[in-house]
N, C-alpha and C positions, 0 to 999 in steps of 0.2 A: 422701567419706562423705556419704551422702544423709540428709536429714531428712524424707523423704516417707514416709508410710504407704502401703503397697501394698494395703491392705485396710481394712476397718472396724477402728478401734482397739479398740472394745469393743462387741460386739453385745449388745443386751438380749435375753436368752433368754426373757423373760416373754411369754406369749401372752395374758395377761389384764391388764386395766387396773388400775394401782395408783392409789390415792387417798391424798393426804397426810392424816394423822390427828394428833390431839392429844388423846388421852384415856388413861386408865389402865385396865389389865386386871389380873387377879389370876393369878399363876402358882402352880399347886398342886404342891408338892414334898414327898412323904412326910408328908402331913398338915399341913404348914406352908403359909402363904399369903404370897406376896411380891407387893407392888405394883410393876407394871412400866409404864413409859410407852410407849405404842404410837405409833410415828412414821409408819407407812404401812401400808395394808392393801389386799388384793384378795380375791376370793372363793377364791383358791388359796394364799394366804400372807399373812404380815405381817412387820413389822420392829419390834423393841422395843429399848429401851435397857437395858443391863446394864453399868454402869460398873465393876463388879468383874471382869468378863471371865471368869466361871466357865463360860459356855456353851461346848460343844464340838460341832463338826460330827458328825452322826450321833446325837446325844443326842435322846431323845424328851421332849417337853414337853407339859404340859396347862395350858390357860388357861380362865378364865371372863372373858367380855367383856360389857360392859353393852350393853343394847339401848335406844336413845333412845325408841322409840315405846311399848314396853311395859316393865313393871318386871321382866321375866324376864331371866335371864342366859343367854348363849350359851356352851356348852361346846365347846371345840375341842381336838383332839389334833394334834400335828405333830412334825416332825423339824427340828432345827437344820441348816441347809445352809451357813451362812456366819457368821463372827464377825469384825468389823473391829477394828482397833487402837483405834478411837475408842469402842468399847463398843456398837456396833450389832449386833444378832443377827437374822439373817434365818431365818424359819421357813417351811417348806412344810407347809401344812395337808393332812392325810390325805385329806379329801374336801372338796368345796366347802362354803362356809359356808351354813347353812340360811336365812340372811336376806340382804337386800341390804346390801352393805358400807357404803353411805351412811347406813344406819340404826343403825350401831354408834356407841357413845360415850355419854356421860352419866355418871351416878353409879352406883356399885356398892357394895354392903354388904361390909364387911370381916368 
């Protein structure tokens, strides 16, 4: 029995650079607002923590993300593409973010 991989074990399908993040965004669900910790972000997606594990692949999500440079909030729509057992939810954003991802973060009004 061989223990050698004959190809890449796990290819990264992302074509855009991911940046580690540590800020909170607000998920909007049927008029309710849920604070979610964003753990990484790119101009085409993001990953957030949901310890209850209620996210499902294919589900549409809406977020408000804080912008460090201005006091404005960035609205994004996306689709859940992956949910891990550890509570990480990967989201593909429908269009690229309208701001540089390194300018996201900071405080946000609840």
